[in-house]
N, C-alpha and C positions, 0 to 999 in steps of 0.2 A: 500568175494571180488573176482570177476571173474578175471581170468588171461587172458591176451591177448598174443597170440603167436607172436613171432617175425615176422613170414611171413605175418600174418594179418596186423601187424603194418606197414610193408614195403609196402604192397599192398595199404593200406589206404593212406599212404603218397604219393605214386606214383599217385594214383587216384586223390588226391587233386591237385597235380602239373599239371595233364593233363587237369583238368577243371579249366580254368582261370576265368570263370564266364563271365557275360555280360560286365563287366567293361573293361576287356582286349580286347574284340572284338570291343567295341565302340572306345577305344583308338586307336586300329589298323586302323579302318576305318577313324578316324579323321586324323591320320598321312598320310594315303594314299591320302586322299582328299587334304591335304595341299601340299603334294609332287607333285600332279598333277597340282596345281596352278603355280608351278615354270615354267614348259615349256609352259603352256597356256598363262600366263600373262607376262612371262619374256621378250619376244621380244619387246613389246611396252615399257615396263619399261626401259629396257637396252638401247633402241634407243632414248629415250626421251632426247631432247636437243643436239643430236649429228648431226642432219641434215640428218641422214640416214633413209631410209624407209624400212619397212618390208612388205611382201606379206600377203594376207589373209590366206594363208595356213601355214605360218611359225610356229605359235603356235601349230597347229595340227601335223605338221611334227616333231616338238620338242617333243611332247607328245608320238608319235609313236616310236621315237628313244629312249626315256626314257624307254618305255615298253620293247623294244628290249634289251637294256642293262640290265634291271632288270631281264628279263628272262634268259639271258646268265649267269648272276651272280648266280642265283639260281641253274641252272644245273651244272655249273662248280664247285660251292661250294659244292654241295652234292657229286660229284665225289672226290673232294679233301679231304673232311672230311672222306669219306669211307676209303681212304688210310691211314689217320691218325689213325682211329679206329683200324685198323689191327695191329698197333704198340703199342696199349695200353694193358698192361698186364691184364689179367682177365677181359676184357671188357664185359659188359652185352650183351646178344644176341639181346635184343630188341632195335629197332631203330625207329626214328620218321617216320611217313608216308611221303613217297617221294613226293615232290612237282614238281619234274622234268617233269612228263608228262603234268601237267597243265601249267607249265612255257613254255614248248615246243609249246603248242597251242597258248599261248599269243605271244610268239616270232615269230612264223610263220605268224600269222595274222598281227602283227605289221609290219613285213618286207614286206609282200605282199601289205599292204595298203600304206606304204611309197614308194614302187615302183610305184604305181599308181599315186602318187603325184609328182614323179620325172619328170623333163622336158622330154616331148615326151613319157611319160609313160614307159611301160616295153620294148619298142623298143630301148631305150637309154642304154648307158653303165651302168649308175646308176640303171636303171630299171632292166636290166639283172642280175646285181649283187644282187639286192634286191630279185629277184625271186629265185636266188641260195640260198640266206640266208633263205628264207621261206621254201624251200625244205629241206635244211640241218636241220633246226629246227624240221621239221616234222619227219625226219629220226631219229634224236636224241630222240624225244619223243617215237618212236616205240622201239628204243633200250632200253629205260628206263623201258619198260614194259616186257622185256625179262628176262631170268634168268642170263644174263650177261650184266647188265646195264653199266658196264665200257666201253662197245663199243661206248657209247655216245661220247667219246673223239674225234673220227674221224669226225663225222658231226659237232661237236662244233668247232673243229679246222678249218673246212671249213667256218663256220660262221665268225670266227675271221679274217681269210684271206680275205674273200669277203668284210668285213667291212673295212679292211685296204686298199684294192684296191679302194673301193668306195671313201674313204676319200682323196685319192691322185690320181687325174686323170693324164693321160699322159702329159697334157699341163703344169703341175707343174714342177718346177725345181727339178731335181733328185727325181722323184716320188718313186723309189724303196727304197731309204733311208727313205723317209717319211713313206712308207708302213711298212718297217721293224720296225721302232720306234713304229708305231701304234700297230703292232702285240704284241710286248713286253708289251707296256703300257696297252692294253686292257686285255691281259692275266693276268698280275699281278693284275690289278684292279678287275677283275672278281673273281680271287682266294681269294683276300683279303676280299672283301665285302661278296661274297657268302660263303666263308669258315667260316667266323665269324658267319653269320646267321645260317648256318647248325650246327656249333659247339654248339651254345647257345641252339638251339632246342634239340640237343642230351643231353646236360647237364641237361636241365629241365626235360627230360624224365628219365634219369638215377637217378639223385638225390644223388648218392654216392660221397662222398668227394674225395676219393682216385682216382677212375677212372676218375671222372670229372676234377679234378685238373690236372691229367696226360694229358688228351686230350687238355685242355686249354693251358697247358705248351708247348705241341708239336706245337699247332697253333701259339703261341706267338713267338716261335723261327723262324718259317718260315715267319711270318708276317713282321719281321724286314727286311728280304731280299726283300719281296714284296714291302714294302714301299720305299726302295732304288730304286727298278726298276721303280716304278711309278714316283718317283721324278725326276730321271735322264732323263727318256724318255719324261716325260711331259715338262721338262725344254728345252730339245733339240728341241722338236716339236714346242714349243711356239716361240723360237728364230728363227726357220725356217719360221714360218708363219707371224710373225710381221716384218715390215720394220726395218732393223737394225739401221737406223739413227734416229729413233724416237720411240723406244720401250716403254719408260716410258710415253710418251705423248699419245701413242695409247691405253694404259691401262685405261685411264680416258676419252678419247674423242671419242671412238668408242664403239659400242654395243658389238662387239666381245671381245674387250679388257676389258670392264667392267665385263662381265660374266667370263672371264678368271681370272681376279683378284679376283672375288668372290669365284671361285672354289679353287684358291690357299689358300685363307683365311680359307675356310672350311676344306681343307685337312690338314692345319696346326693344326686346332682345333682337327681333328681326330687323328693326330699324338700325340698330348698332352694327349688325352684320352687313347690312346693305351699305352703310357708310364706310365700313372697312373695305368692302369689295370695290366701292367707287374710288377710294383713296389709292388702292393698289392698281386699279385700272389706269389712273393718271400718272402715278409716280414709279411704278415698278418697271424695270428694264423689259420684262416680258409682260405685256398687258394681260395675257391669259392667266397670269398668276391670280387674277381676281376670281378665277373659277373656284378656287378652294373655299373662300368664305361664302361664295354664292351657293355652293353645294350644301353647306351647313344651313344657309338661309332657307333653301327650299325644304329641308327637313323641318325647320322651325315653322315654316308656313304650313306644312302639312299638319303640324300640331294645332295651329290656329284654325284650320278648317275643321278638325275634329272637335275642338272646343266650341266652335261656332255651332256645329250640329247639336252638341249637347245643350248649348244655351237656348236654342229654339224649342227644345223639348221640355224645358223647365217652366213651371208657372211663375208669373210675375209676382213680386212681393205684394202680399195682401190679397192675392187671388188664388193661392194654392189651396 
C-alpha cells in the first residue's frame, strides 16, 4: 500500500480548494447578473405608484455607482485584510491573487462614465468630482501593482472624500456635516463588505483551521464596530434627508424612501447573519463552520451595495 506524504496531501487539498469547478463560476455569474438588475430595474419599480418620474439615465447611473462602490469595497477590503493577516500567528505566506488592480479599472471607468452623465457633464461640480474619483482610482490601481500596495490608502481616501462632497452639494443645509457622515458611513461599509470578501478568499486558500479561525475572529471583532458605525451614520443621514414631519410616510410613498426601507431590511438581515457566524465561531467544534453563514452574508452585502448605488441615483423626496 503506497504511502502519501503529508505535504502531498496538503497540496492536493489546497489545489482542490482553488479549483471550484464550473459550478462555482456559473453561480458567481448568476449572482452578478441578478445584482445588476437591482440598479437597472430598481428606479421604475421603486417609483411605481408614487407619481414620481425617473429619467432615461437613472438606471444606468445607478449601475455605474454600484460598480464604483463595489470597486471601492474590493480595494479597501484587501488593504484591511492584509493588516489583519499580519496579526495572525504563523500565517501562511501565500495569499489570494489581488483583485485590486482590476477593481481600480472598473472604478475609474464607472466614475468617468458617471461624470459624463452628470448635469452639464464634467464641467459641473459633480462632473469635476467624478473626474477626481476616476483619477484617484487609477492611482490606486498603480499603487496596487507596486511593492508597497498599502499606498493605495491615500488615493482611496480621496475617492471617499470626493464621493462625500458629491453627495452633499453646497446648496444643502449643513453640507459639511452631511459629508462627514458620508465619509464615515462609506468607509465603514467598504471595510465591512470588502474585508469579509477578502477574508473568505484567504480562508479558502489557506484551508488551515487554526490560522483561518484566527483571521475570521480578528475580522469579527472589528466588524461589530463597523456595523455600529454604518448604523449610526446611516440613521443620522436618513433623518437629515427625509422631511422631519413625515418620515414614516416618505418611506412608503416615495421612491427614495422605499429603496431606503429595502436597504434597512437587508442590512438587518446581514446583521443577523453576522451574529449567527460569530456564534458558530465561538461555539462550534470547528470554528471554520462560521464560513457558511459568512458566505451568505457576503451575498447579502452585495445586495446592500447594489441598493446603495440605486439610492444615490434617486432624487430626494420633494426634489424629484
